[in-house]
C-alpha positions in Angstrom: -23.6 11.5 -15.1 -27.4 11.1 -14.5 -28.4 8.1 -12.3 -31.6 6.1 -12.8 -33.7 6.3 -9.6 -37.0 5.2 -11.3 -37.0 1.8 -9.6 -35.5 2.7 -6.3 -37.4 1.0 -3.4 -38.0 3.0 -0.2 -39.5 2.1 3.1 -42.1 4.3 5.0 -39.3 4.9 7.5 -37.1 6.3 4.8 -39.8 8.7 3.6 -40.4 9.9 7.2 -36.7 10.7 7.6 -36.6 12.8 4.4 -33.6 11.0 3.1 -32.2 12.4 -0.1 -31.0 10.3 -3.0 -28.7 11.9 -5.5 -29.8 11.7 -9.1 -26.3 12.6 -10.5 -22.9 11.2 -9.8 -20.7 13.7 -7.9 -17.1 13.6 -6.6 -18.5 13.2 -3.0 -20.7 10.3 -4.0 -17.9 8.7 -6.0 -15.6 8.9 -3.0 -18.3 7.4 -0.7 -18.8 4.5 -3.2 -15.0 3.9 -2.9 -15.3 3.9 0.9 -18.1 1.4 0.7 -16.2 -0.9 -1.7 -13.2 -0.7 0.6 -14.5 -1.0 4.2 -18.3 -1.1 3.8 -20.9 -3.8 3.8 -24.5 -3.9 2.6 -26.6 -6.2 4.8 -30.2 -7.4 4.1 -31.4 -9.8 6.8 -34.8 -11.4 7.5 -35.8 -11.0 11.1 -38.7 -11.6 13.5 -39.9 -10.1 16.7 -43.1 -10.2 18.9 -44.1 -6.7 18.0 -44.1 -6.6 14.2 -43.6 -10.3 13.3 -41.5 -10.9 10.2 -39.5 -8.0 8.8 -36.4 -7.3 6.7 -33.6 -5.3 8.2 -31.4 -3.4 5.6 -28.2 -1.8 6.9 -25.2 0.0 5.5 -22.1 -0.7 7.7 -18.7 1.1 7.4 -15.8 -0.3 9.5 -13.2 2.0 11.0 -10.6 2.5 13.6 -11.3 4.5 16.8 -7.8 6.0 16.6 -8.7 7.6 13.3 -11.5 9.8 14.7 -10.9 12.6 12.2 -11.5 10.2 9.3 -14.5 8.7 11.0 -16.0 12.1 11.4 -15.2 12.9 7.8 -17.1 9.8 6.6 -20.1 10.7 8.8 -20.1 14.3 7.4 -19.8 13.0 3.8 -22.7 10.6 4.4 -24.8 13.4 5.9 -24.2 15.8 3.0 -25.2 13.1 0.5 -28.2 11.5 2.1 -29.4 14.1 4.7 -29.2 11.6 7.5 -26.7 10.5 10.2 -24.7 7.4 10.7 -24.7 5.7 14.1 -21.4 5.1 15.9 -20.5 1.9 17.8 -17.2 1.0 19.4 -15.8 -2.5 20.0 -14.6 -2.4 23.6 -12.2 -5.3 23.0 -10.3 -3.7 20.1 -9.7 -0.5 18.2 -12.6 -1.2 15.8 -15.6 1.0 15.3 -18.7 0.6 13.2 -20.6 3.3 11.4 -24.1 2.2 10.5 -27.4 3.3 8.9 -30.6 1.2 8.9 -32.4 2.1 5.6 -33.9 0.0 2.9 -33.6 2.9 0.5 -30.0 3.6 1.0 -29.0 -0.1 0.8 -31.0 -0.4 -2.5 -29.5 2.8 -3.8 -25.9 1.5 -3.2 -26.8 -1.8 -4.7 -29.3 -1.0 -7.6 -28.0 2.4 -8.6 -24.3 2.4 -7.6 -23.7 -1.4 -8.2 -22.2 -2.3 -4.8 -22.7 -6.0 -4.0 -25.0 -7.1 -1.2 -23.5 -9.2 1.6 -19.9 -10.5 1.6 -18.1 -8.9 -1.4 -14.6 -10.2 -0.8 -14.5 -12.2 -4.1 -17.2 -10.2 -6.1 -16.1 -6.6 -5.5 -15.3 -4.5 -8.6 -15.3 -0.9 -9.7 -18.9 0.0 -10.6 -19.5 0.8 -14.3 -20.8 4.3 -13.4 -17.3 5.0 -12.2 -15.5 3.3 -15.1 -17.6 5.4 -17.5 -17.2 8.6 -15.6 -14.7 11.4 -16.1 -11.3 11.7 -14.5 -12.5 13.7 -11.5 -15.0 11.0 -10.5 -12.4 8.2 -11.0 -10.0 10.1 -8.8 -12.6 10.6 -6.1 -13.5 6.9 -6.1 -9.8 6.0 -5.8 -9.4 8.4 -2.8 -12.3 6.6 -1.0 -11.0 3.2 -1.8 -7.3 4.0 -0.9 -8.1 5.7 2.4 -10.0 2.6 3.6 -8.2 -0.3 2.0 -4.8 0.6 0.4 -1.4 0.7 2.1 0.9 3.7 1.7 4.5 3.2 2.7 8.0 4.5 2.0 10.8 2.1 1.2 14.5 2.5 2.1 15.3 1.5 -1.5 18.9 2.7 -1.8 19.8 2.6 1.9 19.5 6.4 2.0 16.3 6.8 4.0 12.7 5.9 3.6 12.1 8.1 0.6 10.7 5.8 -2.1 6.9 5.9 -2.0 4.7 2.9 -2.7 0.9 2.8 -2.8 -0.5 -0.8 -2.8 -4.0 -2.1 -3.2 -4.5 -5.8 -2.4 -7.7 -7.7 -2.7 -9.1 -11.2 -3.1 -11.2 -10.0 -6.0 -9.3 -10.4 -9.3 -11.9 -8.3 -11.2 -11.4 -5.4 -8.8 -7.7 -5.3 -9.7 -8.5 -5.6 -13.4 -10.8 -2.6 -13.1 -8.3 -0.6 -11.2 -5.8 -1.2 -14.0 -8.3 0.6 -16.4 -8.6 3.5 -14.0 -4.9 3.8 -13.5 -4.3 3.7 -17.3 -6.9 6.4 -17.9 -5.4 8.7 -15.3 -1.9 8.2 -16.7 -0.3 6.2 -13.9 2.5 3.7 -14.4 1.6 0.7 -12.4 2.5 -3.0 -11.9 0.3 -5.9 -10.8 0.8 -9.3 -9.2 -2.0 -11.9 -9.5 -2.6 -15.1 -7.7 -0.4 -14.5 -4.7 -0.6 -17.3 -2.2 -1.3 -16.2 1.4 -1.8 -18.0 4.7 -3.8 -16.7 7.6 -3.9 -18.2 11.1 -7.7 -18.1 11.1 -8.8 -18.2 7.5 -6.1 -20.6 6.2 -4.8 -20.4 2.7 -6.2 -17.9 0.2 -5.3 -16.1 -3.0 -4.6 -12.3 -3.2 -4.1 -9.9 -6.1 -2.2 -6.6 -5.8 -1.7 -3.4 -7.8 1.3 -1.2 -7.1 2.1 2.5 -7.8 5.9 2.9 -7.2 8.2 5.9 -7.2 8.1 9.6 -6.7 6.5 10.6 -10.1 3.5 8.3 -9.5 3.2 9.5 -5.9 3.4 13.2 -6.8 0.8 12.6 -9.5 -1.4 10.8 -6.9 -1.1 13.7 -4.4 -2.0 16.2 -7.1 -5.1 14.5 -8.7 -6.3 12.0 -6.2 -5.0 13.1 -2.7 -6.1 11.6 0.6 -8.9 12.4 3.0 -7.7 10.1 5.8 -5.5 12.1 8.1 -3.2 9.1 8.6 -2.2 9.2 4.9 -2.1 13.0 4.7 0.4 13.1 7.6 2.7 10.7 5.6 2.5 13.0 2.6 3.3 16.0 4.8 6.3 14.3 6.4 7.6 13.2 3.0 7.3 16.7 1.5 9.0 18.4 4.5 12.0 16.1 4.9 12.0 14.0 1.8 11.2 10.7 3.6 8.7 9.1 5.9 9.8 6.6 8.5 7.9 3.4 8.8 5.1 3.1 11.4 3.9 -0.1 13.1 1.1 -0.9 10.7 0.4 -3.5 8.1 -1.9 -3.8 5.1 -5.2 -5.5 5.5 -5.6 -8.5 3.2 -8.8 -10.2 4.3 
């Protein structure tokens, strides 16, 4: 799919860095869009300092976990291959969180104007971009991989009291439209899924809120996912490996993110 770059806005700093902007949708770009929709953030902030006066700072942020260094490196490598520039790396000393970032007006405008990623807080407005919904199965699968590796929950249930062998892949979001769009992708890829809308949740900091979830349950769905979507995050790949080797995957101390 050809992308329209005719109105893309670049800064002089972008031009000096020789940043590249893909004119066609590729599996790599589709996966990165999924990562940005999942754990990314596009920031445009008006700032002022004594050297240049008023200016606008445009930044792409991708949140991560310092214990998943392989996947952090994978994201950085993917970003480098697509845009020909590096992400900075910042650790939160008080937690396991890390932040990958790139200051660039052009890249922020590219994700927003060309790839249809919302600016600012996207909790309620996130959706699958139309360029993904209209693309072929390979692009849809790549987008799902990026979104799942950052924001889905993969687990194995002890359904029949015979071991943790029943696979479940869950995506939970506050954006109802995102779940509606994922239904379209799952249908086009041949998955059998279920959804729960308007789930009431309570958070000790954020209070009461509403979630929407989409589920892929069972071995047939999971095997199909591994074959056509797969995972790039080593955390999820290890679960697949364990399940294939011994037919089950014991639960780890982790929980799905819902905010």
